[in-house]
N, C-alpha and C positions, 0 to 999 in steps of 0.2 A: 428436596424437592427429586425428583426424575425426571428428564427430558426424554423420548422417543417411546418405542425402540423408529431407528431411522431407517430408511432399508434401501439406505449403501452406507459404506462405508464413508467415515467421518472424517476430515481433514484439518481442520481447526476451529476454536472459538475464540469468543471478543466478547469482550460486555463494553457497551458504548461509558465513554469518560462520565455522563451523565450516574447511570447504573439503572437506568429507568429500560434497558436491550439489553439481550443475550444472543449473539450469533452463533451457528452453525454453520459448517461449510462443509461440502462432501461431493460428490458423483454430480451434474451438474442440477445440483442448487448449493440454494441460501439459503435458510429459515431463521427470523428472527421472531423472538421473542421478546413479552412483555415479566418486564422482568416481579411486577408486585401478585401478578397471577401465572405467574409461566404457560399463559397461552400464547401460540400462534399468532401473531400478529400478518405476519404474510411470508410466502414463501417465494422466493422467489427463482425463476427456472429458468436455467440459461443453455446454451448451447457449448458449454463446457464441461468438456470430460470428466473434467478436476477441479473448484477452486478451492486452493493449496494456501491463497493465502489473502489475508481481507484484514480491513483496518478503517477505526474510526476515525474522526474530525475531532477536532481536540473539543471543537459542541457538538458535539454526537448528531449534526442533522445530518451526515452526510455518510458513509458506509462504501467503502472501494474491495475490490478483487481482483484478486487478478488466477488467471488459469493456464490451461495446459495452450488453452488455445493462441495463447497471444496477446490474449485483449485485458484494457486493463476496463471496469466497467467503474463507475460513481452513481449511486441510490440516492435517493431521499429518505430517510430514515424512516420521516413518519407516513408519506404516502405511498413508499415501494414503487414508486415508476425512477426509472433508466433517470439521468442524470443527462448520461454522456458515455461513449465506448469510445474508447481507440484502440485499431486493431496497429500492432505491427508486425511488421516482416524480421525472421532471422531469428534470434537467439528468449527463447524465454526468462519468461517475467521475473525475477527472482527474490526483489524487496521493492515493501512500500512506505510512505512516511507521507504522514499530512505536515502542514508548518504549523506552529502555535496557535496563527488566532485562524489557522484552516478556510486559508483563500486557496493555496496551493497543495499541489500533491505531487512528490515522487515518484519513479519509478523508477528500477533501475536491472538491467539482461543479462545473460551468464559469458555475453563479454565485456561489462564494467560500461554498457553503455546506459547513462544516464539522461531523464526526462523531466524536465517540471513541468509542469502545465495550470494555469487558471480550474479551479473545481467549478465558476460558474457556468462555462462554455465549453469549458476540456484543450482551449488553445493551450499553444507550446511558451514558456517562457523565455524555459532556457533549453538544452541539447546539446551535452559534450561524453566522452567518453575517458575513463581514467587511462591515465599513464602505460597502465597494461595491461591486456588481455584478457581479468581472469571476474568470476563471479559478483556479483551485490552479494553480501551476508545483508545488509543492513545500509537506514541511511538515517538520517539526525538532521534535522537545522536547528538553528544557532535560535536561541531566545529574541536577536534583534532582527532575523528572517532575512539575514546580510548573509550570509553562510549555509554551505549544505556541508556533511560530510559522508564517507562514504566507507567502510566495514569491506575489503574484499575478503574472499572466500581463501589466500597466500598469507590473510594478516594484517594488510597494507590500510594507511586509514591516510585518504587524504581529503582536500577542503576546497572549497568551491566557490568561489563568490557571485549568488545568483546573480545581479546585475548584469556583471561583467562577461560570467564565464569562466570569467582568466583563474589559473589555479594560485590559490593563497599558499602564502609558508606554511611546508611542512610542519607541525607538531613537533617536536623533541621528541623522539625514545624513551618510556617511561622505562624501558627495563634495559636500555646501554648495551642495545645489540647493533 
């Protein structure tokens, strides 16, 4: 199947973990397609210039997006309705990650700050800054939901305890550097 044409540049694509939806983000829009029919389920218009980061929750119920306007948005995948929006001042958001159960969403910014919010209402659970002000490239939650790991653009990995917000012991360098 070929989808499109799209009116604007495409920034990201993502399949829902359950395989039922495909999302395509670009300039000021996020389109969700039904995987069986490839028909557009809904198109989410935003004030963001570009939605350049998207992620599905593990249960495929939620879709998160970040864009140029320094906001994180979470949508209900079935209805297309916005669950919550968090606007941040400062640096652009550079990473998104859901924890395994899909109750928490983390976002990281260009100066190494990380926030963890509850999906249900967007309330913050934890906020911290990495030791060095370097952009967050990627984040991952541990399977037991106790830790979050961040990868910065300078190659550093940092581990944080989600409950306490305290940095965990650093893992050994696997490359011996």
